[in-house]
C-alpha positions in Angstrom: 45.0 11.6 -10.2 43.3 12.4 -7.0 44.5 10.3 -4.0 42.0 7.4 -2.9 40.6 7.7 0.8 42.3 5.3 3.2 39.8 2.6 4.0 41.2 1.9 7.4 41.1 5.9 8.1 37.2 5.8 7.0 36.7 2.9 9.4 38.2 4.8 12.4 36.2 7.6 11.8 32.7 5.9 11.6 30.5 7.7 13.7 27.8 4.9 15.4 24.2 6.3 14.1 22.7 4.3 17.0 24.4 1.9 19.2 22.6 -0.7 20.9 22.4 -0.4 25.0 24.7 -3.2 25.3 27.7 -1.5 23.3 27.4 1.8 25.1 27.9 -0.5 28.1 30.9 -2.4 26.9 32.5 0.7 25.3 32.4 2.3 28.9 33.7 -0.3 30.8 36.6 -0.3 28.2 36.9 3.0 28.6 39.1 2.3 31.5 41.6 1.6 28.8 42.4 -2.0 30.4 42.4 -5.2 27.5 39.2 -7.4 28.5 37.5 -10.9 27.1 34.1 -11.1 26.2 34.1 -13.4 29.2 35.4 -10.3 31.7 32.9 -8.0 30.5 30.5 -10.3 31.2 31.6 -11.1 35.1 32.1 -7.1 35.0 28.4 -5.9 34.3 27.0 -9.4 36.2 29.2 -7.5 39.5 28.1 -3.7 38.8 25.6 -2.7 35.9 23.0 -5.5 35.9 21.5 -4.3 39.5 20.4 -0.5 37.7 20.5 -1.4 33.9 20.4 -5.3 32.7 22.8 -8.3 32.4 23.3 -9.3 28.8 24.1 -12.8 27.4 27.2 -14.1 26.1 26.1 -14.0 22.8 24.7 -10.7 22.7 28.3 -9.2 24.2 30.1 -11.0 21.4 27.5 -9.6 18.8 27.7 -6.4 20.0 32.0 -6.5 20.3 32.0 -7.7 16.9 30.3 -4.6 15.7 32.3 -2.4 17.7 35.3 -3.7 16.1 33.7 -3.6 12.5 33.0 0.3 13.5 36.4 1.3 14.5 35.5 1.6 18.3 37.5 -1.4 19.2 40.1 -3.3 18.6 40.7 -7.3 19.4 44.2 -9.6 19.5 43.9 -13.3 20.1 46.1 -13.9 23.3 47.4 -17.8 23.6 49.0 -19.5 26.7 51.6 -22.0 26.7 49.2 -24.7 26.0 46.7 -24.9 23.2 44.2 -22.2 25.0 43.3 -18.9 23.6 41.2 -16.1 24.4 40.6 -12.7 22.3 40.9 -9.4 24.2 39.3 -6.1 22.9 40.6 -2.7 23.7 39.2 0.7 23.0 40.1 2.8 20.1 40.8 6.7 20.2 37.2 7.0 18.0 35.5 4.3 20.5 36.8 6.5 23.3 35.5 9.7 21.6 31.9 8.0 21.2 31.4 6.5 24.6 32.4 10.3 26.1 30.0 12.2 23.9 27.1 9.8 24.4 27.8 9.9 28.4 28.1 13.4 28.1 25.6 14.7 25.2 22.9 11.9 25.2 19.2 13.0 25.8 17.8 11.2 29.1 15.7 8.9 28.3 12.9 7.7 30.5 14.0 4.2 32.2 11.5 1.6 30.8 9.8 -0.5 33.8 8.4 -4.1 32.9 7.3 -5.3 36.2 6.1 -8.2 36.1 4.9 -8.5 39.6 2.6 -5.3 39.0 1.7 -6.4 36.2 0.6 -9.8 38.0 -1.0 -7.8 40.4 -2.8 -5.7 37.9 -4.6 -9.1 36.7 -4.9 -10.4 40.7 -8.8 -10.6 39.6 -7.7 -13.8 37.5 -5.8 -15.5 40.7 -6.5 -15.6 44.6 -5.3 -13.6 47.6 -3.3 -16.1 48.7 -1.2 -16.5 45.6 -0.7 -13.0 45.2 0.5 -12.7 48.6 3.0 -15.7 47.7 4.4 -13.6 44.5 4.8 -10.5 47.0 6.4 -12.6 49.5 9.2 -13.6 46.6 9.8 -10.6 45.4 10.1 -9.0 48.7 13.2 -11.9 49.2 14.7 -10.9 45.4 14.5 -7.2 46.4 16.1 -8.0 49.6 18.7 -9.7 48.2 19.4 -7.2 45.3 19.4 -4.4 48.2 22.0 -6.6 50.0 24.3 -7.2 46.3 24.2 -3.2 45.9 26.0 -2.7 49.4 28.2 -5.1 48.9 29.1 -4.2 45.8 29.1 -0.3 46.3 31.7 -1.3 49.3 33.6 -3.2 47.3 34.2 -0.8 44.6 34.9 1.7 47.2 38.7 1.1 47.2 39.3 1.4 43.2 39.6 5.5 43.1 38.4 5.3 39.0 35.0 3.6 40.1 33.9 6.6 42.2 30.7 7.3 40.3 30.0 3.4 39.8 30.0 3.6 43.4 27.1 6.1 43.5 25.2 4.4 41.6 25.3 1.3 42.8 24.5 3.1 46.4 21.3 4.4 44.2 20.5 0.8 43.2 20.5 -0.1 46.9 18.2 2.8 48.0 16.1 1.6 44.9 16.0 -2.3 46.1 15.1 -1.0 49.4 12.0 0.9 48.3 11.0 -2.1 46.1 11.3 -4.4 49.3 9.0 -1.7 51.7 6.4 -1.1 48.3 5.6 -4.8 48.3 5.7 -5.4 52.2 3.0 -2.5 52.5 0.9 -4.0 49.4 1.3 -7.4 51.3 -0.9 -5.9 54.2 -3.7 -4.6 51.5 -4.4 -7.8 49.3 -7.2 -8.9 52.0 -8.7 -4.8 51.7 -8.4 -4.9 47.9 -10.1 -8.7 47.5 -13.2 -7.5 49.5 -13.7 -4.7 47.3 -13.4 -7.1 44.5 -16.2 -9.3 45.8 -18.7 -6.6 45.5 -18.1 -6.4 41.5 -20.5 -7.8 39.1 -19.4 -11.6 37.4 -19.0 -12.2 34.0 -19.7 -15.4 31.8 -16.3 -16.9 33.3 -17.2 -16.6 36.6 -14.7 -13.7 37.2 -15.2 -9.9 38.2 -16.1 -7.9 35.2 -16.4 -4.3 34.9 -18.9 -1.8 33.5 -18.5 -1.9 29.5 -17.2 0.9 28.8 -16.7 2.6 32.1 -12.7 3.0 30.9 -13.8 5.6 28.8 -15.4 7.7 31.6 -12.5 7.4 33.6 -10.9 8.8 30.7 -12.7 11.8 30.1 -12.7 12.2 33.8 -8.6 12.4 33.9 -8.4 14.4 30.9 -10.7 17.1 32.5 -8.6 17.4 35.4 -5.3 17.6 33.6 -6.8 20.6 31.6 -10.0 22.5 33.3 -10.2 24.7 30.3 
């Protein structure tokens, strides 16, 4: 009689087809081989990668941890203290280490997805007014400055741990990014009035708002295409 496959072996050998970004971040943090809770991972993310990746909710983290465990990429155990409190601790498996190492080394370089609400508000500035747009930019300047400070402080804090050497480089990049964002916003603040003066020359539509020449975007598209491909 043929030997039956071991379900546990199949589970541990499972190869993730396409894990969510949250899962890769969690596996990456567990790759330091420390047992951690979902709470620990959330705090760790908020202290580090939230500045240049994102900060998932607790529910997202626990959902992905269950998925990682189901795939055999992580294991968990419940730790109870002397009272009635308990917490579930997660640890990476051999399969999990292999998977996240492969992803970190060989995954294709995906372009970052930029969803810049401030720039979208500026794009729709014809529906607002210069005073409000300046307020939005000033709020963003304060936000960028706070993120810049956090990145610098977190990088300095991480320098004491040799295992985080590359995390320090990422945090320094984040600091430079937010410093640049702050400068871009300050520059745009100076240009708002000039842009509004140009806007005042635009014809008005039925709602009293500026309107474009109907279909003119097609002409712009043709001009841009011609410059990109002169032949």
